Structure formats: structure tokens, C-alpha cells
C-alpha positions as CSV (number, residue, x, y, z in Angstrom):
1,X,0.0,0.0,0.0
2,X,3.0,2.4,0.3
3,X,2.7,3.5,-3.4
4,X,-1.0,4.2,-3.1
5,X,-2.5,7.7,-2.5
6,X,-2.6,8.9,1.1
7,X,-6.4,9.5,0.9
8,X,-6.9,5.9,-0.3
9,X,-4.9,4.7,2.7
10,X,-7.0,6.9,5.0
11,X,-10.2,5.5,3.5
12,X,-9.0,1.9,3.9
13,X,-7.9,2.6,7.5
14,X,-11.3,4.0,8.4
15,X,-13.2,1.2,6.6
16,X,-11.0,-1.5,8.1
17,X,-9.9,-3.2,4.9
18,X,-9.5,-2.7,1.1
19,X,-12.2,-4.0,-1.2
20,X,-13.9,-3.3,-4.5
21,X,-16.8,-1.5,-2.9
22,X,-14.5,0.9,-1.1
23,X,-12.7,1.6,-4.4
24,X,-15.9,2.4,-6.1
25,X,-16.8,5.0,-3.5
26,X,-13.2,6.4,-3.6
27,X,-13.2,6.9,-7.3
28,X,-16.7,8.4,-7.2
29,X,-15.7,10.9,-4.5
30,X,-12.6,11.9,-6.4
31,X,-14.7,12.4,-9.6
32,X,-17.4,14.4,-7.8
33,X,-14.9,16.7,-6.0
34,X,-13.1,17.3,-9.2
35,X,-16.2,18.2,-11.2
36,X,-17.3,20.6,-8.5
37,X,-13.8,22.1,-8.0
38,X,-14.4,21.5,-4.3
39,X,-12.4,20.3,-1.4
40,X,-13.3,18.2,1.6
41,X,-16.1,19.9,3.6
42,X,-15.1,21.0,7.1
43,X,-18.7,21.6,8.0
44,X,-21.8,21.4,5.8
45,X,-20.5,23.1,2.7
46,X,-21.1,19.9,0.7
47,X,-24.0,17.5,0.7
48,X,-23.8,13.9,-0.4
49,X,-26.7,11.7,-1.3
50,X,-25.7,8.0,-1.4
51,X,-28.0,5.3,-2.9
52,X,-26.3,2.4,-1.1
53,X,-25.2,1.4,2.4
54,X,-22.3,-0.6,1.0
55,X,-18.5,-0.1,1.6
56,X,-18.1,2.8,-0.8
57,X,-20.0,5.1,1.6
58,X,-17.0,5.1,4.0
59,X,-14.8,6.5,1.2
60,X,-17.4,9.2,0.5
61,X,-17.3,10.2,4.1
62,X,-13.5,10.4,4.4
63,X,-12.9,12.2,1.1
64,X,-15.9,14.6,1.0
65,X,-16.4,15.3,4.7
66,X,-20.1,14.5,4.3
67,X,-21.1,12.4,7.4
68,X,-24.3,11.2,9.0
69,X,-23.4,13.0,12.2
70,X,-23.0,16.4,10.6
71,X,-26.3,15.9,8.7
72,X,-24.9,16.4,5.2
73,X,-24.9,12.7,4.3
74,X,-28.3,11.5,3.1
75,X,-29.0,7.8,2.5
76,X,-31.5,6.5,0.1
77,X,-32.0,2.7,0.1
78,X,-31.9,2.1,-3.6
79,X,-29.1,-0.6,-3.6
80,X,-27.2,1.3,-6.3
81,X,-23.6,2.5,-6.4
82,X,-24.7,6.0,-7.2
83,X,-23.4,9.1,-5.4
84,X,-24.6,12.7,-5.8
85,X,-22.5,15.5,-4.4
86,X,-23.9,19.1,-4.1
87,X,-22.1,22.3,-3.3
88,X,-24.1,24.8,-1.2
89,X,-22.0,27.8,-2.2
90,X,-22.2,27.3,-6.0
91,X,-25.5,25.4,-6.1
92,X,-23.9,22.9,-8.5
93,X,-24.3,19.2,-8.1
94,X,-22.9,16.1,-9.9
95,X,-24.2,12.6,-10.0
96,X,-21.6,9.7,-10.3
97,X,-23.0,6.3,-11.1
98,X,-21.0,3.1,-11.2
99,X,-22.0,1.0,-14.2
100,X,-19.4,-1.7,-13.9
101,X,-18.3,-1.5,-17.5
102,X,-16.8,-4.8,-18.6
103,X,-16.3,-5.9,-15.0
104,X,-18.7,-8.8,-14.5
105,X,-18.9,-11.4,-11.8
106,X,-18.5,-14.8,-13.4
107,X,-19.9,-18.0,-12.0
108,X,-16.5,-19.1,-10.7
109,X,-16.1,-15.9,-8.7
110,X,-19.7,-16.1,-7.4
111,X,-19.3,-19.7,-6.2
112,X,-16.0,-18.9,-4.6
113,X,-17.5,-15.9,-2.7
114,X,-20.4,-18.0,-1.6
115,X,-18.1,-20.6,-0.1
116,X,-16.0,-18.0,1.7
117,X,-19.0,-16.3,3.2
118,X,-20.7,-19.6,4.2
119,X,-17.5,-20.6,6.1
120,X,-17.1,-23.7,3.9
121,X,-14.1,-22.4,1.9
122,X,-10.8,-24.3,2.2
123,X,-7.6,-22.2,3.0
124,X,-6.5,-22.2,-0.6
125,X,-10.0,-21.0,-1.6
126,X,-9.9,-18.1,0.9
127,X,-6.5,-17.1,-0.4
128,X,-7.8,-17.2,-4.0
129,X,-10.8,-15.1,-3.1
130,X,-8.5,-12.5,-1.3
131,X,-6.3,-12.3,-4.4
132,X,-9.3,-11.9,-6.6
133,X,-10.7,-9.1,-4.4
134,X,-7.3,-7.3,-4.5
135,X,-7.2,-7.6,-8.3
136,X,-10.7,-6.1,-8.5
137,X,-10.1,-3.1,-6.3
138,X,-6.8,-2.3,-8.0
139,X,-8.6,-2.5,-11.4
140,X,-11.3,-0.1,-10.2
141,X,-8.6,2.4,-9.0
142,X,-6.8,2.4,-12.3
143,X,-9.3,1.7,-15.0
144,X,-10.3,4.6,-17.3
145,X,-13.0,6.6,-15.7
146,X,-15.4,6.4,-18.6
147,X,-15.3,2.6,-18.5
148,X,-16.7,2.4,-15.0
149,X,-18.7,5.6,-14.3
150,X,-21.4,7.8,-15.8
151,X,-20.9,11.3,-14.7
152,X,-23.5,14.1,-15.1
153,X,-24.3,17.5,-13.8
154,X,-27.7,17.6,-12.2
155,X,-30.2,19.9,-10.6
156,X,-30.4,19.3,-6.9
157,X,-32.6,20.9,-4.3
158,X,-30.2,20.9,-1.4
159,X,-31.8,20.1,1.9
160,X,-31.6,22.7,4.7
161,X,-28.7,22.6,7.1
162,X,-29.0,20.1,10.0
163,X,-31.1,21.3,12.9
164,X,-30.8,20.7,16.6
165,X,-34.0,19.7,18.5
166,X,-35.0,19.7,22.1
167,X,-35.4,16.3,23.8
168,X,-38.4,15.0,25.6
169,X,-38.4,12.0,28.0
170,X,-40.1,8.9,26.9
171,X,-42.8,8.1,29.5
172,X,-42.3,4.4,29.1
173,X,-38.5,3.7,29.0
174,X,-37.3,7.0,30.5
175,X,-34.8,7.7,27.8
176,X,-34.5,11.1,26.1
177,X,-35.7,11.4,22.5
178,X,-35.5,14.2,20.0
179,X,-39.0,15.8,20.1
180,X,-39.2,15.6,16.3
181,X,-39.1,11.8,16.5
182,X,-41.4,11.4,19.6
183,X,-44.8,9.8,19.3
184,X,-47.8,10.0,21.6
185,X,-49.0,6.9,23.3
186,X,-51.8,6.9,25.9
187,X,-51.5,10.7,25.8
188,X,-47.9,10.7,26.8
189,X,-44.6,11.1,24.8
190,X,-43.0,7.9,23.6
191,X,-39.9,7.0,21.7
192,X,-40.5,5.1,18.5
193,X,-39.5,1.7,19.9
194,X,-42.0,2.2,22.8
195,X,-44.8,3.4,20.6
196,X,-47.2,0.6,19.8
197,X,-48.2,0.3,16.2
198,X,-51.8,0.1,14.9
199,X,-52.7,-1.2,11.5
200,X,-55.8,-2.7,9.8
201,X,-53.8,-4.1,6.9
202,X,-53.7,-1.0,4.8
203,X,-49.9,-1.0,4.7
204,X,-49.7,2.1,6.9
205,X,-49.0,2.1,10.6
206,X,-50.0,4.7,13.1
207,X,-48.8,5.4,16.6
208,X,-51.3,4.2,19.2
């Protein structure tokens, strides 16, 4: 790893290991920052919208400074390696979508991965899988951008800056909860886990 960029090393250290998913997020973050002529956000200057909860999100956080705790990382559960970055100052936004290009998971790789994750892989199979993973993330880091990603400028309604809310005490468990997330149960404030749900099969639940 000594010859690799320092920001990649920081992303790998934060994530805990190197893998193809982390490499996807890393490349996407680099592309988005370049397109916006922006640098890492110290506060909420940038907003990231991620459409996956996979490994690449950790690289997005490290490189862009958009984090869940600061309120400028927004997660949409679409299961897609798509990352949109917006700049509050300029109003510009860029969407970076991983399309995989010619990188396809063949049956041999899928079977090997299945054996590793099921705990049935032999030592030599685990080593083979590790080599394959390393080859894949190195390929993602070095492949021509156009082969792996679709990049487009987009219109983005940036969300307001994160707000701080007063806390109320759940009458049932005694734990504080942000008032914006509190529910009413039996006429008293309740946190979401303590709020019983009512439904008649319409697909919508309501606090009791």
C-alpha cells in the first residue's frame, strides 16, 4: 500500500480493509470533488446523497467530509452504487453512477465468494478469493473513468442545514428522544420503539 495515494490509505484505515466496494466510493468521491472544483467539507459546505449502504459510503465520508453525524450525508435505500454531491455555495451538483463496464462477476467468482461467506471455503480458496478481491479493487482504482462511471451535472434541491432539536423524555422507557421523533402513546410522549403500532392491513402504521 506504500505506493498508493494517502487519501486511499485513510479511507482503507477508516473502513478496516481494502475491497472493490471501497474503491468504487473512492473513485466516485474523487470524480465528484473534481467536477465541483471542491475540497473536503469542514462543516456542511457539501451535501452527499448515497444510494447504497455498502462499503463505498465510507470512502465518501472520508474524502468529501459528508457524514451522518453532521447531517450532510443522506442515505437512500436504492441498492445502487450512485453518489450525488452538491455544493451549497455554488449550487452545482454532480451525479456519479458506477456502471461496472466490462467488469462482470463470473460464476466461478460467485461460487468462490459463496463458499467464503458460508464458512465452507478451504484455506486455498480463501487465499484465491483474497487475491481476486485485491485484483478487482486495483482494477477499479486504475481503469479509465469512462469505462466504470457515468458522470452528469444535475439539478439538486439541497436540503436545509441540519437542525438541533429539544429532547423529551419517553414516558415508558425513561430515555430522552428528540422531540421531532417522539410519538404519543396513551396521551404521553413515547420514543419510536416504545410506541405501539396500529394497523388494519392497509400498509400504513400509526402510533397508538
